[in-house]
Wavefront OBJ file of the C-alpha trace (Angstrom):
o trace
v -77.342 25.642 137.119
v -76.759 22.450 135.144
v -76.807 19.078 136.914
v -73.419 17.385 137.322
v -72.333 15.295 134.382
v -72.591 11.510 134.648
v -68.835 11.218 134.276
v -68.244 13.242 137.435
v -70.922 11.271 139.271
v -69.333 7.944 138.385
v -65.879 9.015 139.481
v -67.180 10.256 142.828
v -69.229 7.077 143.319
v -66.221 4.860 142.705
v -64.242 6.895 145.232
v -66.752 6.030 147.951
v -65.933 2.971 150.011
v -68.446 0.173 150.255
v -70.338 0.265 153.556
v -69.111 -2.098 156.244
v -71.673 -4.768 157.088
v -71.651 -5.918 160.698
v -72.943 -9.383 161.561
v -74.931 -9.317 164.796
v -75.741 -12.438 166.807
v -78.002 -12.745 169.824
v -76.631 -13.772 173.210
v -77.955 -17.331 172.900
v -75.957 -17.797 169.695
v -72.934 -16.080 171.260
v -73.067 -18.345 174.323
v -73.280 -21.405 172.090
v -70.316 -20.274 169.971
v -68.203 -19.547 173.051
v -69.031 -22.914 174.580
v -68.594 -25.050 171.449
v -65.694 -23.370 169.702
v -62.530 -22.863 171.718
v -61.099 -20.536 169.061
v -63.867 -17.949 169.570
v -62.926 -15.154 171.992
v -65.086 -12.507 173.659
v -63.938 -8.892 173.476
v -65.716 -6.612 175.943
v -65.520 -2.984 174.813
v -67.122 -1.466 177.922
v -65.228 0.838 180.252
v -63.069 -0.601 183.020
v -65.642 0.654 185.534
v -68.402 -1.311 183.802
v -66.205 -4.411 183.599
v -65.455 -4.220 187.316
v -69.167 -4.668 188.069
v -69.302 -7.974 186.174
v -68.242 -9.589 182.911
v -68.160 -12.848 180.981
v -65.578 -15.315 182.251
v -62.490 -15.251 180.057
v -63.397 -12.038 178.267
v -60.733 -9.531 177.290
v -61.337 -5.819 177.764
v -60.376 -3.012 175.422
v -62.607 0.006 176.049
v -64.063 1.522 172.885
v -64.842 4.712 174.770
v -63.608 6.387 177.930
v -65.495 8.545 180.375
v -64.066 12.058 180.530
v -63.796 14.018 183.789
v -66.773 16.042 182.515
v -68.877 12.869 182.354
v -69.076 12.565 178.568
v -67.731 9.714 176.467
v -64.717 9.972 174.209
v -63.623 7.368 171.663
v -60.456 5.455 172.526
v -58.019 6.686 169.844
v -55.869 3.552 170.212
v -58.729 1.036 170.139
v -57.789 -0.790 166.913
v -54.101 -0.929 167.837
v -54.906 -2.291 171.298
v -57.169 -4.979 169.838
v -54.488 -5.850 167.279
v -52.059 -6.464 170.144
v -54.415 -9.129 171.555
v -55.896 -10.771 168.434
v -54.854 -11.658 164.923
v -56.999 -10.387 162.079
v -58.128 -13.967 161.368
v -59.307 -14.843 164.896
v -63.019 -15.250 165.577
v -64.069 -12.482 167.948
v -67.451 -11.823 169.545
v -67.599 -8.131 170.447
v -69.888 -7.039 173.253
v -70.669 -3.992 175.348
v -73.476 -3.065 177.735
v -76.332 -3.087 175.190
v -74.857 -3.703 171.731
v -74.396 -0.161 170.388
v -70.729 0.508 171.212
v -69.819 -3.024 170.171
v -71.443 -2.437 166.779
v -69.333 0.708 166.307
v -66.269 -1.243 167.453
v -67.019 -3.961 164.870
v -67.226 -1.342 162.117
v -63.771 -0.034 163.070
v -62.296 -3.533 163.323
v -63.736 -4.671 159.984
v -62.453 -1.480 158.333
v -59.008 -2.251 159.813
v -58.971 -5.703 158.193
v -60.294 -7.976 160.951
v -62.286 -10.626 159.109
v -64.173 -12.613 161.748
v -65.825 -10.193 164.147
v -69.454 -10.341 165.211
v -71.465 -7.945 167.330
v -73.315 -9.405 170.322
v -76.775 -7.853 170.134
v -78.166 -6.825 173.498
v -74.712 -7.007 175.069
v -74.006 -7.704 178.711
v -77.528 -6.718 179.784
v -79.086 -9.375 177.524
v -76.467 -11.901 178.665
v -77.474 -11.351 182.300
v -81.211 -11.282 181.451
v -80.837 -14.715 179.839
v -79.255 -16.121 182.996
v -75.852 -16.881 181.481
v -72.914 -17.043 183.916
v -70.918 -13.923 184.712
v -67.841 -13.224 186.768
v -68.529 -10.651 189.461
v -65.440 -9.518 191.344
v -65.718 -9.842 195.102
v -65.563 -6.493 196.815
v -63.952 -6.646 200.254
v -66.150 -5.382 203.077
v -65.357 -1.890 204.353
v -63.162 -1.744 207.480
l 1 2 3 4 5 6 7 8 9 10 11 12 13 14 15 16 17 18 19 20 21 22 23 24 25 26 27 28 29 30 31 32 33 34 35 36 37 38 39 40 41 42 43 44 45 46 47 48 49 50 51 52 53 54 55 56 57 58 59 60 61 62 63 64 65 66 67 68 69 70 71 72 73 74 75 76 77 78 79 80 81 82 83 84 85 86 87 88 89 90 91 92 93 94 95 96 97 98 99 100 101 102 103 104 105 106 107 108 109 110 111 112 113 114 115 116 117 118 119 120 121 122 123 124 125 126 127 128 129 130 131 132 133 134 135 136 137 138 139 140 141 142 143 144
C-alpha cells in the first residue's frame, strides 16, 4: 500500500486545531495575585461536597465534575455556560480544584471557549492548605 500523498497530509494537518496551552501557577503566586490584584477572581471547580469542607474566601464554585450515585465522576455538561454566567471572557480567573488536575481540564475547556485570562492553580486546595494560606471552613452546628 502506498503512503498517503503529501497533499492529503497537509490538508489533514491544517484541519487539526492547535493544542491549548494552559498556564499553571503555584499557590504562592496565586495568593499574591489574589491579594494584589482586585480584578483577579478564584474559580473553584471542586464538587459542592468538597467546597463545604473548606474553600478560599471569596471563591466562586462551578463544579467541573459531579459525583454520580454509583460513585464515579461525570463531567458537568453545562460547565462553560455556568462559568460564562459569572465571568466575562476577559476577566482574570485563577482556576483551582483539590490537586490541580480537574482545574487544568477546566482551563482547557475555558480557553477553547474563548476565555483569554485563565490560569490553573497547581497543587490546588491541598497545596493552598499545606502552605498555610487562609481558608473559609463553614461552621457545622453540633448535633442535637
